[in-house]
LUMMI-691968 format. One record per atom (N, C-alpha, C): x, y, z. Coordinates in steps of 0.02 Angstrom, whole numbers, plus 32768, in hexadecimal, padded with zeros to 4 digits. Example, Ala and Ser with C-alpha at 12.3 -4.5 7.8 and 13.67 -1.06 7.14 Angstrom:
82947EE48186/82677F1F8186/82947F5B8186/82827F908162/82AC7FCB8165/82858002818A/
% end
This chain:
805F79078097/801B7920807E/802F79428037/8000792B8002/800B79497FC7/7FCF796A7FA7/7FDB79AB7F92/7F9D79D47F72/7FB079D77F2A/7F7D79CD7F01/7F7979D37EB8/7F4C7A0F7EAD/7F717A427E94/7F497A867E85/7F3F7A917E37/7EFE7A8F7E2C/7EE37AA07DE1/7EC77ADF7DDC/7EE27B097DB0/7ED67B547D9B/7E9B7B507D6E/7E617B6E7D71/7E287B737D40/7E157BB77D38/7DF47BC37CFD/7DE17C097CFA/7D977C137D0A/7D6D7C417CF6/7D2B7C4A7D07/7CFA7C287CD9/7D1E7BFC7CAF/7CEE7BD77C7F/7CC27B9B7CA4/7C807BA67C9B/7C587B757CB7/7C5D7B277CA8/7C7F7B1C7C76/7C8E7AD87C5B/7CDC7AD87C48/7CFF7AC87C78/7D4D7AD97C70/7D667A987C42/7D977AAD7C1D/7DBB7A757BF9/7DF37A607C20/7E057A1E7C2B/7E3C79FE7C47/7E6479D07C1A/7EA279CE7C22/7ECD799C7BFB/7EB979547C17/7ECE79217BF8/7EBC78D87C0B/7EDC78CB7C4B/7F1C78EA7C5A/7F3678E37C95/7F1178FF7CCB/7F0179367CCB/7EDA79607CFE/7E8B79397D09/7E7179297CCB/7E3179047CD9/7E3578CB7D03/7E6B78A77CEF/7E7678657D1A/7E7F78757D67/7EAC78AC7D72/7EB078BB7DBB/7E6E78C97DD9/7E4278EE7DB3/7DFF78FA7DCE/7DD178BC7DE0/7DDD78947DB1/7DAC785E7DAE/7DC4782A7DED/7E05782D7DF6/7E1E77FC7E32/7E1C78207E6F/7E0978607E67/7E1378877EB2/7DDD78727EE4/7DEA787E7F28/7DBF78757F5F/7DAF78B27F81/7DE478DA7F85/7DD979187FBA/7DEE794C7F8C/7DB979837F87/7DCC79BD7F5E/7DBF79FA7F88/7DD37A2E7F70/7DD17A747F94/7DCF7AAD7F61/7DB27ADF7F7F/7DB77B207F51/7D817B4D7F68/7D797B8D7F45/7D447BB67F5A/7D017BA37F49/7CCA7BC57F59/7C897BB57F4E/7C837BB97F01/7C9B7BF17EE0/7C907BF47E97/7CB17BB87E76/7CEF7BA17E8C/7D107B6D7E6D/7CE57B277E79/7CC67B267EB4/7C997AE77EBB/7C5E7AEA7E95/7C417B277E82/7C0E7B267E50/7C1B7B097E06/7C5D7B247DF1/7C757B077DB5/7C807AC77DB4/7C967AA17DE7/7CC17A687DEA/7C897A2A7DFC/7C557A3F7E1C/7C207A107E3A/7C1279DC7E04/7C0079F27DCF/7BE979B47D9F/7C2379847D83/7C5E79987D96/7C9B79747D79/7CBC79437DBE/7CA079587DF4/7CC2792D7E27/7CA378DE7E28/7CCC78B87E3F/7CB678777E49/7C82786C7E80/7C5A78337E77/7C2978267EAF/7C4D78247EF5/7C2C78437F2A/7C4678347F62/7C8078637F79/7C97788B7F49/7CD778BC7F5F/7CC578E77F93/7CFA78F27FB8/7CF479267FF6/7D0C796A7FD0/7CE179A47FE6/7CFC79E07FCE/7D077A0B8016/7D3F7A268012/7D4E7A57804D/7D507A9F8033/7D1C7ACF804D/7D1D7B148038/7D5B7B348055/7D7B7B5B8023/7DB77B88803F/7D927BC9804C/7D897BDB808E/7D6B7C1380B2/7D9B7C2880E6/7D937C6980F6/7DB57C7D8135/7D8D7C6A8176/7DA87C6081AD/7DF37C6381B5/7E0F7C24819A/7E577C248183/7E747BF38158/7E857BBC818C/7E937BCE81CB/7EA87B9781FE/7E6C7B6181FA/7E387B6681F2/7E017B4081F7/7E027B1681B0/7E197B338182/7E1D7B08813A/7E557AD88145/7E927AEA8163/7EC97AC18162/7EB97A878197/7E947A9881C5/7E7E7A6281F9/7E5D7A3081DD/7E2E7A4381AD/7E0D7A0B8178/7E3179E58151/7E727A07813E/7E9979DF8115/7EC079A88139/7EC579AB8173/7EEF797C819D/7ED07934819D/7EFA790B8196/7EE278BB818E/7ED478A5814E/7ED478D4811E/7ECC78C980CC/7F1078C680AC/7F21788F8093/7F6578878071/7F7078B68033/7F3478B98011/7F3678E17FD4/7EF4790C7FCC/7F0079497FBA/7ECB79787FAF/7ECA79947F65/7E9579977F4C/7E9C79B87F01/7E7D7A027F0A/7EA77A277F00/7E8B7A757F0B/7E837A9B7EBC/7E417AB47EC3/7E2F7ADC7E7C/7E367B217E8D/7E627B3E7E67/7E767B877E71/7E627BB37E31/7E667BF27E3B/7E5E7C197DFE/7EA47C297DE3/7EA47C1C7DA5/7EE07C2E7D6F/7F1C7C0D7D8B/7F527C2C7D95/7F937C137DAB/7F907C147DFC/7F947BE17E1B/7F977BDC7E60/7FD57BFA7E81/80067C067E5B/80437C227E78/80367C757E73/800C7C8F7E4D/80067CD47E37/7FD47CF37E78/7FEF7D0B7EA6/7FC47D1E7EE7/7F937CE97EF9/7F9E7CA67EF5/7F6E7C707EF5/7F827C477F2E/7F557C0F7F36/7F4E7BE77F6E/7F8F7BBD7F79/7FAB7BAB7F3F/7FF37B8A7F48/80197BA57F72/801C7BEB7F6F/804C7C107FA0/80357C0C7FE9/80007C077FF1/7FE17C008039/7FF17BBA8055/7FEC7B8A802D/7FFE7B42803D/804B7B418048/80747B5B8020/80BC7B578032/80D47B7A8068/80B07BA88087/80BD7BC780C2/809D7BA780FF/806C7B8B80FC/804F7B66812F/80697B1F813E/806F7AFD80FC/80867AC08104/80C67AB580D2/80FA7ACC80E8/813B7ACB80BD/81537A8980B6/813E7A5280D4/81607A1080BE/813379E4809E/80F27A0E808B/80C479E98056/80D379E8800B/80C879B47FE6/80CE79AA7FAA/80A079D27F76/80B779FE7F53/80827A267F34/808F7A177EE3/80607A037EC4/805F79FF7E6F/802E7A2C7E4E/80457A587E22/801B7A8B7DF8/80077A777DB8/7FC97A8C7DA5/7FAC7A867D6B/7F8E7ACB7D61/7FB57AFB7D4D/7F9A7B417D45/7F747B527D0A/7F557B847D0E/7F317BA87CD0/7F467BEC7CCA/7F287C0C7C98/7F447C537C95/7F267C757CCD/7F497CB47CE9/7F2B7CD07D18/7EFE7D107CF3/7ED67D2C7D28/7EA37D5D7D03/7EC37D937CE5/7F047DA97CFC/7F197DE87CD8/7F3A7DD37C9D/7F527D977C9C/7F727D807C55/7F327D7A7C26/7F027D667C3E/7EC67D587C10/7EAD7D977BF0/7EA47DCB7C22/7E937E147C06/7EC67E317BDC/7F057E227BE8/7F397E3D7BBA/7F397E137B74/7F257DD67B76/7F1B7DB37B35/7EE17DCF7B0C/7EAA7DDE7B35/7E6E7DF87B12/7E7E7E3F7AF0/7EAC7E637B15/7EBB7EA67AFA/7EF87EA77AC9/7F117E687ABB/7F527E697A92/7F837E977AB2/7F897E947AEF/7FB57EC47B16/7FF37EA57B30/80307EB27B1F/80687E887B3A/806B7EA17B8B/807C7E6D7BB4/80737E7C7BF9/80BA7E637C1C/80EC7E5D7BFC/81327E507C17/814C7E897C48/81317EC37C32/81467F017C5E/81107F1C7C88/80E37EEF7C91/80A17F097CBB/80AE7EFD7D02/80A97F2A7D32/80AD7F277D7B/80737F097D92/80767EDA7DC1/80397EB57DD0/80317ED47E21/7FF37EDB7E30/7FE57EEC7E7D/7F9E7ECD7E85/7FA27EAA7EC2/7F617E887ED5/7F377EB27F08/7F067EC67F00/7ED77EE27F32/7EAB7EB77F49/7EAB7E797F40/7E7C7E447F55/7E8A7E367FAA/7E627E547FCB/7E677E4C8012/7EA37E748033/7EB77EA38005/7EFB7EC8801B/7EE57F13801A/7F0D7F39803F/7EFA7F8B803F/7F237FA48006/7F207FE48000/7F3E80137FC4/7F7D80167FBD/7FAA80167FF0/7FEC802C7FE9/801580217FA9/800E7FE47F96/80367FC97F58/80197FEA7F1E/7FDF7FF67F15/7FC280157EE1/7FD880567EDA/7FDB807B7F1A/7FEE80C67F1E/803180C87F0C/805E809B7F1A/80A0809C7F0D/80AB80977EC0/8087806F7EA2/808D80647E57/807E80A27E35/804A80CD7E4C/803081077E29/806D81437E34/808781427E7C/80B481727E8D/80F4816B7E63/810881307E59/814281217E2D/813981227DE3/80FC81387DD2/80E5814A7D88/80EC810A7D58/80D980D37D74/80D880977D55/80AA809B7D16/80B6808F7CE0/809480907CA0/805F80557C8E/806B80297CB2/803B7FE77C9D/80397FC77CDE/7FF87FC27CFD/7FE87FAD7D36/7FB47F767D40/7FC37F367D55/7F8B7F047D4F/7F717EFB7D9A/7F2F7EFD7D9F/7F147EFA7DE0/7EE47EC57DEA/7EE97E9D7E26/7EBF7E6E7E32/7E8A7E897E62/7E4E7E897E65/7E157EAE7E85/7DFE7E817EBB/7DD07EA17EDA/7D997E857F07/7D5F7EAD7F0E/7D2B7E967F37/7CE57EBE7F3A/7CF47EFE7F61/7D317F157F78/7D397F527F99/7D617F7C7F67/7D987F617F54/7DC67F887F1B/7DAD7F727EDF/7D787F8E7EC5/7D527F857E88/7D7A7FB27E51/7D657F9E7E13/7D7F7FD17DDE/7D70801B7DEC/7D3380227E03/7D0E80657E0E/7D36808C7E48/7D4380657E7E/7D66807E7EB5/7DB4808D7EA4/7DD780697E7B/7E1380747E5E/7E1580B87E3D/7DE480B77E10/7DE580F47DE6/7DDA81377E03/7DB1812B7E3D/7D9F816A7E5C/7DDB81827E8A/7E0081547EA2/7E3D81627ECB/7E7381817EA4/7E7B81667E60/7EA9818C7E32/7E9581D07E22/7E4A81DF7E16/7E3C821D7E04/7E45824F7E47/7E3282317E80/7E3A825F7EB5/7E8382787EBF/7EB3824C7EAC/7F03826E7EB2/7F1F82777E78/7EF7828F7E42/7F1282A97E05/7F2C827B7DD3/7F2182337DDF/7F4682087DAB/7F1381F87D6F/7F08822F7D50/7EC4822E7D1E/7EE182167CDB/7F2982097CC9/7F3882027C88/7F3C81B67C7A/7F15818C7C91/7F1881437C89/7ECA812A7C6D/7ED780F77C3B/7E9A80D27C27/7E9380987C51/7E5A80847C59/7E51804E7C7B/7E2C80147C53/7E487FDB7C5B/7E307F977C36/7E107F647C70/7DD37F537C66/7DB67F327C99/7DA47EE87C79/7DB87EB07C94/7D977E767C85/7D717E4E7CB5/7D347E447C9D/7D007E247CD4/7CF47DDD7CC0/7CFA7DB47CEB/7CE67D677CDE/7D0E7D507C9D/7D517D547CA4/7D7D7D3B7C73/7D777CF37C6A/7D6E7CDD7C30/7D697C917C1E/7D277C757C20/7CFD7C9B7C38/7CB17C887C35/7C8E7CA57BF4/7C847C7C7BC5/7C687C917B81/7C2C7CB87B84/7C047CAA7BBE/7BBF7CC57BC4/7BBF7D037BE4/7BF07D187C09/7BF37D567C3C/7C377D827C2C/7C667D5F7C0A/7C9D7D887BFC/7C937DCD7BDC/7CAE7DFF7BF8/7CB27E427BD8/7CEE7E667BEB/7D097E857BAD/7D497EA67BBE/7D387EF37B9E/7D457F217BCB/7D377F657BC1/7D6A7F987BCC/7D777FC77B9A/7DAB7FF87B9B/7D8A803C7BA5/7D9A805F7BD8/7D7380A27BE8/7DA680D37C0B/7D8B81107C13/7DB381437C3A/7DAF81387C83/7DCF815A7CB0/7DC781547CF9/7D8381717D0F/7D7781A27CED/7D3481C37CFE/7CF581997CF0/7CFF817E7CAF/7CC6814B7CA9/7CCD81117CD3/7D0680F37CE9/7D0D80B87D10/7CEE80C97D5C/7CF481087D74/7CEA81177DAE/7C9A81157DBF/7C77811B7D8B/7C27811A7D82/7C0A80D67D70/7C3880A77D6B/7C1C80637D4D/7C2280317D86/7BED7FFD7D7D/7BF47FC57DA9/7C077F907D80/7C367F637D9B/7C517F2B7D70/7C3D7EE17D8F/7C357EB17D69/7C257E727D87/7C677E587DA7/7C5C7E347DD9/7C937E147E04/7C8D7DC17DEE/7CCD7DA27DE9/7D0E7DC67DE7/7D257DE67DAB/7D597E187DB5/7D6F7E3F7D81/7DBA7E4D7D92/7DDB7E677D67/7E1F7E857D6C/7E277EC17D39/7E5F7EE07D49/7E757F287D2B/7EB77F297D0D/7EBD7F477CDA/7EFC7F597CBE/7EF57FAC7CB4/7F297FCD7CCD/7F3080157CC7/7F6A80227C95/7F5B804A7C64/7F9380637C3B/7F9280B07C32/7FCB80CF7C3C/7FD281157C34/8004812C7C66/800B81677C70/803E818B7C9F/802781CD7CB6/804A81E77CF6/803582257D11/806282577CE8/8042828D7CD8/805E82C37CB3/807E82FA7CDD/806E82F77D1C/807C83337D45/80CE83297D4C/80F383647D58/813183637D65/814583427DAE/817A83187DA4/818F82F67DE3/81D183197E04/81B8833C7E3B/81E983697E5B/821783407E8A/8258835B7E8F/828483487EC7/828B83867EF3/825083877F1A/824B83CB7F41/821083F67F26/81D583E47F3C/819B840E7F29/81A384527F35/8195847E7F02/819C84C97F0E/816984D57F46/8186850A7F74/815F851A7FB2/8121853E7FA2/8121856A7F67/80EA858C7F5A/80B385617F32/80B685247F26/808584FE7F0F/805884D97F3F/807084DD7F85/803E84BD7FBA/801484F37FCC/7FD984D97FE9/7FA48506800D/7FCB8512804E/7FC7854A806C/7FEB855980A7/7FBD856580E3/7FCF855B811C/7FA68565815B/7FA085B88163/7F6185C68156/7F50861B8156/7F7C86448124/7F95862080EC/7FBB863780B6/7FF8865480D3/8013863A810C/80508656812B/808C86338111/80BD865680E8/80F5862B80CA/8124860F80F6/811D86248136/815286058163/813585CB818C/80FB85B1817B/80E1857E819C/80EB85408166/811F853A8155/813284FC8123/818084F2812A/819484B28131/81CE84998124/81F084AB80DF/821A84D880DA/823184F38097/825284B6806C/825084B5802C/825E847B8005/82A084638013/82DB848E8015/832184788021/8324844D8063/82FD847880A0/8311845A80DD/82E4841C80E1/82AE841C80BB/828483D380BA/82A7839A8098/82CC83A88068/82F6836F804B/832E835C8077/834C8390809A/8383837B80C8/836E83568108/832683658118/8311833F8152/82F982F9813C/82E982EA80FE/82DC82A980E6/831B827E80E1/835182A080D0/838F828080CB/83A482748116/8399829F8148/83AB828F818A/8384825281A1/8346824A8194/8326821581A8/833881D48186/835E81D78152/837C81958132/833A816E811C/830D819580F4/82D0816880E5/82D8813F80B0/830C81378090/83138106805F/831E80C2807E/832680C180C2/832B807780E1/82F780778118/82CD80A18116/829980998144/8251807A8129/822680648159/81EA804D8152/81AE807A815C/81B380A18192/817980C381A9/8192810381C5/8176813E81A6/818C818281C3/8145819D81E5/815881B38224/811F81E0823F/813C8226824A/810E8254822B/8116829C8223/80E582BC8256/810382D78292/80E182EC82CC/80DD833E82BF/80A0835782BD/809583A182A5/809F83AC8266/807783948234/807D839481F4/806C83DC81D5/804383FB81ED/8030844381D3/80108439818F/803C844D8159/8025844B8114/802C840980F4/805083DC811A/8062839C8101/80A0839480D8/80C283C480CC/80FE83C880A1/812A839080AE/813C838480EA/8173834B80F1/8155830A80E0/811782FD80F9/80F482BC80EA/80F382AD80A5/80DE82E18080/80CF82E18037/810682D6800A/814082F68022/818282F77FFE/819982A9800C/819682958051/81B38250805D/8189821A8032/814A8223802E/812181F48005/813281F57FC8/813C82317FAC/814E822C7F65/819B82157F50/81C982277F77/820982157F67/821781CE7F7F/81F281AD7FB2/81F8816A7FD2/81BC81497FCF/81A281337F97/815F811C7F9A/815580D77FB5/818B80B57FD0/818A80757FF7/8174808D803F/817C80C38053/817080D78097/811F80DD80AD/811180C980E7/80D780D0810A/80DE810E8129/80B481418120/80B681848142/8077818D816D/808781A681B1/805681B381DB/806281FC81EE/802D822681EA/8031827281F3/80048284822D/801C82B18261/7FF982BF8299/7FF683118295/7FBC833182B0/7FB4837182AF/7F85838882E5/7F8F83B982F9/7F5783CB833F/7F2D83FE8322/7F44842C82F1/7F18846382D6/7EE2844682A3/7EA9845382B1/7E70842D8287/7E78844D8240/7E9884888229/7EA0849781E3/7ECC846B81C4/7EF2844481EA/7F25840F81C3/7F0583DC819A/7ED083C481AF/7EAB838A8197/7E9D83A5814B/7E7E83DE813D/7E7283F180FD/7EAE83FB80D8/7EE3842080F4/7F1B843280D2/7F3F83F480BC/7F4583BE80DF/7F64837E80CF/7F39835B808D/7EF683608095/7EC8833D805C/7ECD836B801D/7ED083A88021/7EE183CD7FE5/7F2983C77FCA/7F5B83CA7FF3/7FA183CA7FDD/7FB483827FC2/7F9C83487FE5/7FAA83077FD3/7F8C82F17F94/7F47830D7F83/7F2882FF7F42/7F4D832B7F0C/7F5F83637F13/7F7A83947EE4/7FC383767ECB/7FE583587EF6/802983387EDE/802282F07EDD/7FE882C77EDD/7FEC82897ED2/8005825D7F00/7FF7826A7F41/801A82427F7F/7FDF821F7FA5/7FC381EA7F88/7F8E81C57FB0/7FB481A17FDE/7F8981858018/7FA181538046/7FBD816F8084/7FC281A68092/7FDC81CC80CC/7FA581C48108/7FB681AA813D/7F83819E816D/7F8981DC8197/7F4881FD81A8/7F49823B81C8/7F1D8234820C/7F4582458244/7F29824C8285/7F21829182A2/7EE282AB82AF/7EDF82E782C6/7EDD82E78310/7EEC83218334/7EED8323837F/7F2E8320839D/7F2C832583DC/7F6B832D8405/7F9B82E783FA/7FD082EC83E9/7FF482AF83E1/7FF98286842A/800182A6845A/8014828E849D/7FCD826884B0/7F9582788496/7F51825884A8/7F4082238474/7F68821B843F/7F4E81F5840B/7F5081B08415/7F22817F83F0/7F29814183F6/7F63812783BC/7F93810783DB/7FC580F383A8/7FCE80A683A8/7F9A808183C4/7F9C803B83B9/7F968019837E/7F6D803C8351/7F5E801B8314/7F88803A82D7/7FC4805D82ED/7FEA807382B9/8029805682AF/804D80548270/808980288266/80C0804E8290/80ED802082AE/811C804282D9/8151806482B3/8163809C82C4/818D80C98295/81DE80B482A1/81FD80C58272/824380BF826D/826281008265/823E81308250/8252817B8245/822281A48256/823081D38282/81F88207829D/8218824A8294/81F5827F8271/820282BB8268/81D682E68297/81EC830D82BD/81C7834082F0/81C7837D82D4/818F838782B0/818983D48291/8167840282BE/814983F182F8/812884208327/812483FF8368/81328422839D/8127840483E3/8100842D8416/80F784608406/80CF84908438/80EE84968477/81348495848A/8154849984C1/8157845B84ED/8137842584CF/813783E384F1/816983AA84CC/819E83CA84BF/81CB839D8490/81E0835884B5/81F2836584F6/82098327851A/81D382EF852B/8196830D852F/815E82DE8534/814D82B584F4/815682DF84BD/814482BF847A/817E828D846C/81BC829D847D/81F18270846B/81EE82348496/81E4823784D1/81D482058505/819F81D384E8/816981EE84D2/813281BF84B0/815081A18475/817481C2844D/818B81A7840E/81AF8164841B/81E28168844F/820481388469/81E080F9847D/81A78100848F/817780C5849B/816F80928468/816F80B3842D/815E809083EF/8195808B83B9/81CD80B683C2/820380B98388/8223807E8381/823180638346/825780308337/829F80308355/82C47FFC836A/830180008387/8331801E8362/8329801F831E/8362804082F8/834B808182DD/830F809C82FD/82F180D982E0/8311811882F8/82F8815082D6/831A818982E5/82E581C182E7/82F182018300/82CC823B830C/82E8827182EC/82CA829F82CA/82E782D682AB/82B6831482B6/82DB835182C9/82B1839082D0/82DD83C182B3/82BA83F7829B/82DA84368284/82CC846C82B8/8307848482D5/82FB84BD8309/830C84FC82EA/82E9853282EA/82E5856D82D7/830685A7830A/833B85C382F3/836085ED8326/833F8633831A/8312864A8340/82F1868B8330/830D86C28361/830987068352/831E87378378/82F0873E83B7/830E874B83F1/82E987618427/82C487218442/82DE86E58432/82B186A98458/82E68692848B/82CD868C84C4/82F686828502/82FF86308508/82C6860784F8/82CF85B884F1/82BF85A584B5/82ED8590848A/82DF857A8446/82D7852C8444/82C68519840C/82BA84CC8409/82F584A68415/832E84BE8402/8379849C8405/8378848C8456/836F84BA8482/837284B684CA/8347847F84E3/830B847C84C7/82DD844C84DC/82F2840984C5/830B84068484/832183C98465/835D83AA848A/838A83D484A2/83C383BF84CB/83B78395850C/837C83CA852D/836E83A78577/833F836C856F/831F83668532/82F883238528/832982ED851D/834E82F384F5/838882BC84E0/83B082A6851B/83C182DC8544/83E582CC8583/83AE82A485B5/837F82B085BF/834D829285EE/833A824C85DA/833182458591/8320820A857C/835381D6855F/839681ED856D/83C581C88560/83DF81B68516/83CA81EC84ED/83D181E484A6/841181F68481/842C81E08454/846A81FB8436/845F822283FE/847B826783FF/8471829083CD/84A6828E8393/849082958358/84C0829D8322/84D782DE831F/850682EB82EC/851C833182E0/84E5836282C9/84DB839F82E9/84AD83CD82CE/84C683E7828B/849383FD8260/84A9841E8223/848284628222/84AD84978221/848D84DE8226/848B84FB81DA/844D851681C6/844285268182/841F85638184/8430858F815A/841A85D0814F/83FD85D98105/83C185DD8104/839885E880C5/8382862980B1/83A0864D8080/83908690806E/838D86BE80AB/835486E380B7/8358871280F5/832686F0812C/832586B2812C/830386928162/832E8686819F/8313867A81D7/833C866C8217/83618631820C/839B862B8227/83C085EB822D/839D85AA8245/83A9856A822A/8384853B8237/83B284FE8241/83AC84DD827C/83D884A78293/83BA84618284/83D58436825E/83B483FD8259/83D383CC8282/83A783A582B3/83B8838782EC/83A2833B82E4/83CC831282FA/83C082C982F5/83D182A4832F/83A98271833D/83BC8248837A/83A382078374/83C081D18397/83A7818F839A/83B9816B83DA/83A0813383ED/83A88115842B/83F2810A843F/
% end
């Protein structure tokens, strides 16, 4: 089976080379989105069959069956988050011939006379926020964004403002390539958050975050539970905890008993590739996490309030690293539930405080749980920080 994929812009009367025009004139089966059909309808040969590309795609590819050749009309460069990639995945044996056009972000850069060789590209078209959040956390100075009707320029600007990424300029290109509707606008994030833009559009962000980037956020900069300084994992302990979790090679961190959110936020900022899910039973934790994550620019932390042992875990990404920051005396039950979802090479970490006049400390509960659950413990690290009680950093795995 052969696919000829032709890229077009939003121009209502597209220009084609003689070679491409000949392909269209001789074509019998065509495919593309509804907007592509509107543009191409006057140019299609009489009696041509058009197959709309709509979800679910299984139905679209079923329509392709039985046709030796399909001419696909796509936006811009079909290999740039485009339909050519979908065809290669679903029909790897198919022959693919490309006639690309400029993609929308290239066109916007051209209108702005803005070099784009160093631009980081993120697609939000039918995709969630994580890759965009990661680009912000990593202080990317030039970001190109493909948008959709949910991830609009206004929604993007508002998310950046919410998390303190205010020092960017937004460039928006609407209907690029259409001489009657094309519009390129440069504006502040505050202005963009209040505007509506025609679809389709794309965005280029230029700027940088001026806040200091800590390796160990100072404890006194967090909002604390009841302003109690002991209700936070101190910065040196926090960093050792992240090291013990080996987050540089992990994908998903669960933070059980997050309290102020310090471990989740530090992990998100130091390892922006991570998905972070945080659990807390105390209702005050929700506001603390919201305030602290916005203060330090840590978007994308999934927060679940309530008792972990009763929480619905079915819709969450499977963790390969788990930090237990609080257990309420039910440590074995919590660890047993973690084991039902923990990745095969995953680990659990806990900090045990050795306090005076405590008959049953967390270390005893940890040892008992590891024995009952058949877990292998790593060497404990004993740490004394200033005049605080000693802390033992405990690790285990299957």
